[in-house]
C-alpha positions as CSV (number, residue, x, y, z in Angstrom):
1,M,-18.4,21.0,0.7
2,N,-20.4,20.6,-2.2
3,I,-18.9,17.8,-4.5
4,V,-19.9,16.8,-8.3
5,I,-19.2,13.6,-9.6
6,V,-19.7,12.9,-13.3
7,G,-20.0,9.2,-14.3
8,A,-21.8,6.7,-11.9
9,G,-19.7,3.3,-12.8
10,E,-18.0,1.5,-10.0
11,V,-15.6,4.5,-9.3
12,G,-18.0,7.0,-9.3
13,R,-20.5,5.1,-7.0
14,S,-17.6,4.0,-4.8
15,V,-16.3,7.6,-4.4
16,A,-20.1,9.1,-4.1
17,E,-20.9,6.6,-1.2
18,R,-17.8,7.2,0.6
19,L,-18.3,11.0,0.3
20,S,-21.9,11.4,0.7
21,S,-21.0,9.0,4.4
22,E,-18.8,11.8,5.5
23,A,-21.4,14.6,5.2
24,H,-20.4,16.0,1.7
25,N,-23.2,17.4,-0.2
26,V,-22.9,14.9,-3.5
27,Y,-24.4,15.4,-6.9
28,L,-23.8,12.5,-9.4
29,V,-24.4,13.1,-12.8
30,E,-24.9,10.0,-15.4
31,N,-26.0,9.8,-18.7
32,D,-26.9,5.9,-18.6
33,S,-30.6,5.5,-17.2
34,G,-29.9,2.1,-15.6
35,K,-26.6,3.4,-13.8
36,A,-28.7,6.8,-12.3
37,G,-31.7,4.5,-11.4
38,A,-29.5,2.0,-9.5
39,A,-27.5,5.2,-7.8
40,E,-31.1,7.0,-6.9
41,D,-32.0,3.6,-5.3
42,E,-29.0,2.8,-3.3
43,L,-27.1,6.0,-2.8
44,D,-27.8,9.2,-0.4
45,V,-27.1,11.2,-3.1
46,E,-28.8,13.7,-5.7
47,V,-28.5,11.9,-9.3
48,I,-28.3,14.5,-12.4
49,R,-29.4,12.7,-15.5
50,G,-27.8,13.6,-18.8
51,N,-24.2,14.2,-20.5
52,G,-21.8,15.4,-18.0
53,A,-20.0,17.2,-21.0
54,R,-22.6,19.5,-21.5
55,P,-23.1,23.0,-19.7
56,Q,-26.5,22.7,-19.2
57,V,-26.6,19.2,-17.3
58,L,-23.7,20.3,-15.3
59,A,-25.6,23.6,-14.5
60,K,-28.3,21.5,-12.8
61,A,-25.5,19.9,-10.0
62,G,-24.7,23.8,-9.6
63,V,-21.7,24.0,-12.0
64,V,-22.2,27.9,-12.8
65,T,-20.3,31.0,-12.8
66,G,-20.7,32.2,-9.3
67,G,-21.7,29.0,-7.6
68,D,-20.7,27.5,-4.9
69,V,-19.3,23.8,-6.0
70,D,-16.0,23.1,-4.3
71,M,-15.3,20.3,-6.3
72,L,-15.7,18.2,-10.0
73,I,-14.5,14.9,-10.2
74,A,-15.0,13.9,-13.7
75,C,-14.8,9.5,-13.9
76,T,-16.4,8.0,-16.6
77,N,-15.0,5.6,-19.2
78,R,-14.3,8.3,-21.7
79,D,-11.7,10.6,-21.6
80,E,-13.0,13.1,-23.8
81,V,-16.3,13.6,-21.6
82,N,-13.9,13.5,-18.3
83,M,-11.9,16.3,-19.9
84,L,-14.6,18.5,-21.2
85,S,-16.5,18.0,-17.8
86,C,-13.3,19.4,-16.2
87,W,-13.0,22.6,-18.4
88,I,-16.1,23.5,-18.0
89,A,-16.1,23.5,-14.3
90,H,-12.9,25.3,-14.2
91,S,-14.2,27.8,-16.5
92,A,-17.1,28.4,-13.8
93,G,-14.9,28.9,-11.3
94,V,-14.9,25.3,-9.5
95,R,-12.0,25.0,-6.8
96,Q,-10.6,21.8,-7.9
97,V,-11.2,19.6,-10.7
98,I,-10.1,15.9,-11.0
99,C,-9.9,14.1,-14.1
100,R,-9.7,10.3,-14.9
101,T,-8.2,9.4,-18.1
102,R,-7.4,6.2,-19.5
103,S,-4.7,7.6,-22.6
104,L,-1.2,7.4,-21.2
105,E,-0.4,10.5,-23.3
106,F,-2.4,12.4,-21.3
107,T,-0.6,11.5,-17.7
108,D,2.6,11.4,-19.5
109,S,2.9,15.1,-19.2
110,P,1.3,17.5,-16.8
111,D,0.8,20.3,-19.3
112,W,-2.2,19.0,-21.1
113,G,-4.0,18.8,-17.2
114,R,-2.7,22.7,-17.1
115,K,-4.0,24.2,-20.0
116,L,-7.7,23.0,-19.3
117,G,-7.3,24.3,-15.9
118,I,-7.7,20.5,-14.3
119,D,-5.7,20.0,-11.1
120,A,-5.2,16.4,-11.5
121,M,-5.2,13.7,-14.1
122,I,-5.2,10.2,-12.9
123,S,-4.7,6.8,-14.8
124,P,-6.4,3.9,-13.5
125,E,-3.7,2.0,-15.4
126,R,-0.5,3.8,-13.6
127,S,-2.6,3.0,-10.3
128,I,-3.3,-0.5,-10.5
129,A,0.3,-1.3,-12.5
130,R,2.1,-0.4,-9.6
131,E,0.0,-2.5,-7.3
132,I,0.5,-5.6,-9.8
133,L,4.2,-4.9,-9.7
134,G,4.4,-5.2,-6.1
135,L,2.4,-8.3,-5.9
136,I,5.0,-9.9,-8.5
137,E,7.6,-8.7,-6.1
138,L,6.6,-11.4,-3.7
139,N,5.2,-14.3,-4.7
140,A,3.3,-15.2,-1.3
141,A,1.6,-11.7,-1.2
142,T,-1.9,-11.0,-2.0
143,H,-1.8,-7.4,-1.6
144,A,0.4,-4.6,-2.0
145,A,0.8,-0.9,-1.8
146,E,3.8,1.3,-2.7
147,L,4.9,3.5,0.2
148,L,7.8,6.3,0.4
149,D,8.5,6.9,-3.3
150,R,8.7,2.8,-3.7
151,K,11.3,2.3,-1.0
152,A,8.7,0.5,1.1
153,S,5.5,-1.5,0.6
154,L,2.7,-2.7,2.7
155,F,2.2,-6.6,2.0
156,T,-0.7,-8.9,2.7
157,M,0.7,-12.7,3.6
158,K,-0.9,-15.6,5.2
159,L,1.1,-17.2,7.9
160,A,2.3,-20.9,6.7
161,D,1.7,-23.9,9.1
162,D,5.8,-24.4,8.7
163,S,6.7,-20.8,9.5
164,P,9.4,-19.8,12.4
165,L,6.7,-17.4,13.6
166,C,4.0,-19.3,14.7
167,G,3.5,-19.2,17.7
168,M,5.6,-16.1,18.5
169,A,4.5,-13.0,20.2
170,L,5.3,-9.9,17.8
171,K,7.7,-8.4,20.2
172,D,9.8,-11.5,20.3
173,I,10.4,-11.4,16.3
174,R,12.8,-8.6,16.2
175,P,15.3,-9.6,19.0
176,K,15.5,-13.2,17.4
177,F,15.5,-12.0,13.7
178,P,17.2,-8.6,14.0
179,E,17.7,-8.4,10.4
180,L,14.0,-8.1,9.6
181,A,12.7,-4.7,9.1
182,A,9.3,-4.8,9.3
183,V,5.8,-3.6,11.5
184,F,2.8,-5.7,11.6
185,V,0.1,-3.4,11.3
186,Y,-3.0,-5.7,11.3
187,V,-3.5,-9.6,11.7
188,E,-6.6,-12.0,10.8
189,H,-7.1,-14.7,12.6
190,Q,-8.9,-17.3,11.3
191,D,-11.1,-17.5,14.1
192,G,-12.4,-13.9,13.8
193,L,-10.5,-12.2,16.4
194,S,-8.6,-9.8,14.3
195,G,-7.3,-6.4,14.3
196,V,-4.3,-4.0,14.6
197,P,-1.7,-6.1,17.0
198,N,0.1,-4.9,20.0
199,G,3.6,-6.3,21.1
200,F,1.9,-9.8,22.8
201,T,-0.2,-10.4,19.7
202,E,0.4,-14.1,19.4
203,L,1.0,-15.2,15.7
204,R,-1.0,-18.5,14.3
205,P,-0.9,-20.7,11.5
206,G,-3.3,-19.3,8.9
207,D,-3.5,-16.0,10.1
208,T,-3.7,-13.0,7.5
209,C,-0.6,-10.6,8.4
210,Y,-0.5,-7.0,6.8
211,A,2.9,-5.9,7.3
212,V,5.0,-3.0,6.1
213,T,8.6,-3.3,5.2
214,Y,11.3,-1.6,2.8
215,K,12.4,-3.3,0.0
216,K,15.5,-4.8,1.3
217,S,13.7,-6.6,4.0
218,A,10.9,-7.5,1.6
219,E,12.2,-11.1,0.5
220,L,13.2,-12.0,4.3
221,L,9.8,-11.2,5.3
222,Q,8.5,-13.5,2.9
223,E,10.7,-16.1,3.9
224,L,9.9,-16.1,7.7
225,L,6.1,-16.0,6.6
226,Q,5.9,-18.4,3.9
227,P,9.3,-20.7,3.9
228,G,10.4,-21.7,0.3
229,K,8.5,-19.1,-1.6
230,S,11.3,-17.1,-3.0
231,K,13.5,-20.4,-3.5
232,G,14.8,-21.0,-7.2
233,R,14.0,-17.4,-8.5
234,Q,16.4,-14.9,-9.5
235,R,15.2,-11.1,-9.9
236,G,16.7,-11.1,-13.1
237,G,15.5,-14.7,-14.1
238,R,11.8,-14.5,-13.8
239,R,9.5,-15.5,-16.4
240,I,6.2,-13.8,-16.3
241,F,3.1,-13.9,-18.8
242,I,0.7,-11.1,-19.5
243,V,-2.5,-11.3,-20.8
244,G,-4.1,-8.7,-22.6
245,G,-1.8,-6.1,-24.6
246,G,-4.2,-3.1,-24.2
247,K,-3.4,0.1,-22.0
248,L,-3.3,-1.7,-18.8
249,G,-1.1,-4.6,-20.1
250,T,1.1,-2.2,-21.9
251,Q,1.7,-0.2,-18.8
252,I,2.6,-3.2,-16.7
253,A,4.8,-4.8,-19.3
254,L,6.7,-1.6,-19.6
255,M,7.2,-1.3,-15.6
256,I,8.0,-4.7,-15.3
257,K,10.9,-4.2,-18.2
258,R,12.2,-1.1,-16.3
259,D,12.4,-2.8,-12.5
260,F,12.9,-6.2,-13.1
261,G,15.6,-6.1,-15.7
262,N,16.7,-9.3,-17.9
263,V,13.0,-11.1,-17.1
264,S,11.8,-13.5,-19.6
265,L,8.0,-11.8,-20.8
266,R,5.5,-13.1,-22.8
267,I,2.5,-10.7,-23.7
268,I,-0.3,-12.7,-25.2
269,D,-3.4,-10.8,-27.0
270,I,-6.0,-12.2,-29.1
271,S,-5.9,-9.2,-31.6
272,P,-3.6,-9.3,-34.8
273,A,-3.4,-5.8,-35.1
274,R,-2.7,-5.2,-31.2
275,C,0.0,-7.8,-31.5
276,K,2.0,-5.9,-34.6
277,K,1.7,-3.0,-32.5
278,L,3.1,-4.5,-29.3
279,S,5.6,-6.4,-31.5
280,E,7.1,-3.0,-32.6
281,E,7.4,-1.6,-29.1
282,F,8.6,-5.3,-27.2
283,G,9.8,-7.4,-30.0
284,A,8.2,-10.2,-31.9
285,D,9.7,-13.0,-30.0
286,L,7.8,-11.5,-27.0
287,V,4.5,-11.4,-28.3
288,L,2.0,-14.0,-29.1
289,N,-1.0,-14.0,-31.1
290,T,-3.4,-16.0,-29.1
291,D,-5.9,-16.1,-26.2
292,G,-5.0,-16.5,-22.6
293,A,-6.2,-20.5,-22.4
294,D,-4.2,-21.6,-25.0
295,R,-2.7,-24.5,-23.2
296,R,-0.3,-25.8,-26.1
297,T,1.1,-22.0,-26.6
298,L,1.4,-21.8,-22.7
299,T,3.3,-25.2,-22.2
300,E,5.8,-24.5,-25.0
301,E,6.4,-21.0,-23.6
302,G,7.0,-22.5,-20.0
303,I,4.0,-21.8,-17.7
304,D,5.1,-24.3,-15.5
305,G,6.9,-22.7,-12.9
306,A,6.2,-19.3,-14.1
307,D,6.8,-16.7,-11.5
308,G,3.5,-14.8,-13.0
309,Y,0.8,-15.0,-14.7
310,I,-1.3,-11.4,-15.1
311,C,-4.5,-11.4,-16.8
312,A,-5.7,-7.8,-17.7
313,T,-8.0,-8.4,-20.6
314,D,-11.4,-6.3,-20.8
315,S,-13.4,-9.0,-19.3
316,D,-13.2,-9.6,-15.5
317,E,-14.7,-13.0,-15.8
318,L,-11.8,-14.1,-18.6
319,N,-9.2,-12.9,-16.4
320,L,-10.6,-14.9,-13.4
321,I,-11.3,-18.0,-15.5
322,Y,-7.6,-18.2,-17.4
323,C,-5.4,-17.4,-14.2
324,A,-7.6,-20.5,-12.8
325,L,-6.3,-22.5,-15.9
326,A,-2.6,-21.2,-15.8
327,K,-2.6,-22.1,-11.8
328,K,-3.6,-25.7,-12.7
329,L,-1.0,-25.6,-15.4
330,G,1.8,-25.0,-12.7
331,A,2.4,-20.9,-12.6
332,K,3.3,-19.9,-9.3
333,K,1.6,-16.3,-9.2
334,T,-1.5,-15.6,-10.7
335,I,-3.2,-12.0,-10.7
336,A,-6.4,-11.4,-12.3
337,V,-7.6,-7.7,-12.7
338,A,-11.5,-7.5,-12.0
339,H,-13.4,-4.1,-11.7
340,R,-16.3,-5.6,-10.2
341,K,-16.3,-5.5,-6.0
342,D,-18.2,-8.4,-5.9
343,Y,-15.6,-10.4,-7.1
344,Q,-12.8,-9.5,-4.7
345,Q,-13.0,-12.4,-2.3
346,L,-13.1,-15.0,-5.0
347,T,-9.7,-15.9,-4.1
348,D,-11.3,-17.5,-1.2
349,I,-13.0,-19.9,-3.7
350,M,-11.3,-20.0,-6.9
351,P,-7.2,-21.0,-7.5
352,V,-6.4,-17.1,-8.3
353,D,-3.4,-15.7,-5.9
354,A,-4.4,-12.4,-6.2
355,I,-7.3,-9.8,-8.0
356,A,-6.7,-6.5,-8.4
357,D,-9.1,-3.9,-8.8
358,P,-8.3,-0.8,-11.0
359,N,-11.8,1.0,-9.6
360,S,-10.3,0.7,-5.7
361,S,-6.9,2.0,-6.8
362,L,-8.4,4.7,-8.4
363,A,-11.1,5.9,-6.0
364,S,-8.2,5.7,-3.2
365,V,-6.1,8.1,-5.3
366,I,-9.1,10.3,-5.8
367,L,-10.2,10.4,-2.1
368,K,-6.7,11.5,-1.2
369,Y,-7.4,14.7,-2.9
370,V,-10.8,15.5,-1.5
371,R,-9.9,14.2,2.1
372,Y,-6.2,15.4,2.4
373,R,-5.5,17.7,-0.7
374,D,-2.0,19.1,-0.2
375,H,-1.2,17.4,3.2
376,A,-0.7,14.0,2.2
377,L,1.7,12.3,-0.5
378,A,0.3,8.7,-0.7
379,Y,-3.0,7.3,0.3
380,S,-4.6,3.7,0.3
381,M,-7.5,2.2,1.3
382,I,-8.0,-1.5,2.4
383,D,-11.4,-2.4,2.1
384,R,-11.0,-6.1,3.1
385,I,-10.0,-4.6,6.9
386,N,-12.1,-1.1,6.9
387,A,-8.2,0.3,7.3
388,E,-6.4,3.3,5.7
389,M,-2.6,4.2,5.2
390,L,-1.6,7.8,4.7
391,E,1.8,9.2,4.0
392,V,2.4,12.5,5.8
393,V,5.3,15.1,5.3
394,L,6.1,16.6,9.3
395,S,5.8,20.1,8.9
396,E,7.7,22.2,11.9
397,R,4.6,23.6,12.9
398,V,3.2,20.3,13.7
399,E,3.5,19.9,17.8
400,L,4.5,16.1,17.7
401,C,7.9,17.4,16.3
402,G,10.8,16.5,19.0
403,K,8.4,14.0,20.7
404,T,9.1,10.3,20.6
405,L,6.5,7.9,19.9
406,A,6.0,6.7,23.4
407,Q,5.3,10.4,24.2
408,I,2.4,10.8,21.6
409,K,0.6,7.5,22.8
410,L,-1.6,6.8,19.8
411,K,-5.0,5.5,20.3
412,K,-5.6,1.6,19.9
413,G,-6.0,1.1,16.0
414,A,-3.5,3.7,14.6
415,V,0.2,2.8,14.0
416,V,3.3,4.7,12.9
417,A,4.3,2.0,10.5
418,L,7.9,3.3,9.2
419,I,9.4,6.5,8.9
420,G,11.5,8.0,5.9
421,R,14.0,10.5,6.8
422,G,16.5,11.5,4.2
423,D,17.5,8.6,2.3
424,E,16.9,6.5,5.1
425,V,14.1,4.2,6.1
426,L,13.4,3.7,9.7
427,V,11.3,0.9,11.5
428,P,9.9,2.9,14.6
429,S,9.9,1.9,18.2
430,G,8.7,3.8,21.2
431,A,12.0,5.9,21.7
432,T,11.9,7.2,18.3
433,S,12.0,10.8,18.1
434,L,9.7,12.7,15.3
435,L,11.7,15.8,13.5
436,P,10.4,18.2,10.6
437,G,10.7,16.7,7.3
438,D,10.2,13.3,8.4
439,H,7.8,11.1,6.0
440,V,5.5,9.1,8.3
441,I,3.8,6.3,7.1
442,L,0.7,5.9,9.3
443,F,-1.9,3.2,9.3
444,A,-5.3,3.4,10.9
445,L,-8.9,1.8,11.2
446,T,-11.0,4.0,8.6
447,E,-13.0,5.7,11.5
448,M,-9.7,6.8,13.2
449,M,-7.7,8.1,10.5
450,P,-9.0,11.8,10.2
451,E,-8.1,12.0,14.3
452,T,-4.8,10.5,13.6
453,A,-4.1,12.3,10.4
454,K,-4.7,15.7,12.0
455,L,-2.4,14.9,14.9
456,F,0.6,14.5,12.0
457,G,-0.7,17.8,10.2
458,A,-3.1,16.3,7.7
459,E,-5.7,18.2,8.2
460,Y,-9.1,16.3,7.1
461,S,-11.3,18.2,4.6
462,N,-14.6,17.4,4.9
463,E,-15.7,20.5,6.9
464,D,-14.3,23.0,4.1
């Protein structure tokens, strides 16, 4: 495919790097000379210098009437540039155009995109806010991804020394805990012997476990992996702080109030004007005009024992430092929003429970459109372990329909994690048969996902 990417920031470069490695012809348009130079030095793509909202610049990348560009992805930090780039591309006949937009009013309704000929308008705020909700859902989770229209999730948690699962083989867990509906799709051992497990894989203290479960079983999964983490907290009695009342902080607050009901919420922002606007939406008693490191205010508002402290300012560094402080003051779970990829491993050396990366979340959504188009409902990259998850709806034309999972015999490194069938969520076994209309959640190592997805009818698009 011939793909034009407008914007060489973290998102644009991440998507460009992945697509160029899959033999796509990638043109990266960037107006900033520093970013353009870095992309030229580090990526195997053709860099076009200039404003991606100008027809003359896009023409250098082949975006012209009668050209052979298959897709344009606009992912700069400016909504107006992105939308204008997409409109120019659509007018020139580019087959598919994808637009990143930070203004939520553009993604609240699909009308904006349709009128401009945009196939998908993607909000990084909405994408990462859903991930953060999953992290708040379970105190022990360090990574979360929603599946099956929020009926299920992937959670990453460490195995505590006092877990009853220590020393158990995976095949023995379900017989002993039949009420646990979860599939362990990946296990990281501290000695480095990590991978997709089988039934004989034995869990050890300190293991990092990646498990897929449906919502009703999530609390039990946490209690077994990290005993005591759920004690003293009721779903409606959570106390949560959000630092940063911008688009992301507001989106997180709205989702928390929608999903958690009677939550004790505090929104902190340093800007008086922004606090006034937030007060009109959430109520003056929920909004605090200060910074996220105001020890006195945090203490008075009950940071000690708070279920969540989410720092979502525009500064990665502030987010990390404020979360470390909140952890020291007694917050049970701290989540820092950080856009820089280099910061993602800092949870290993800083007192921060989880780091949420909007750029990685957004890149996952974009790559789903590039790789699988209409074949998949959801797609998530797990960079830490070089793995991916994909939600596929089985068509009656797929040859696997009617077969059991034991008959399919997936290669090592690929797993059917869950199956959504109507209103049910099934934890599959070898005897489970696949039926047309099933929503199948696939987990696979990155190099194996194209082949695995193809088996289930999700044709990989790198040769179109």
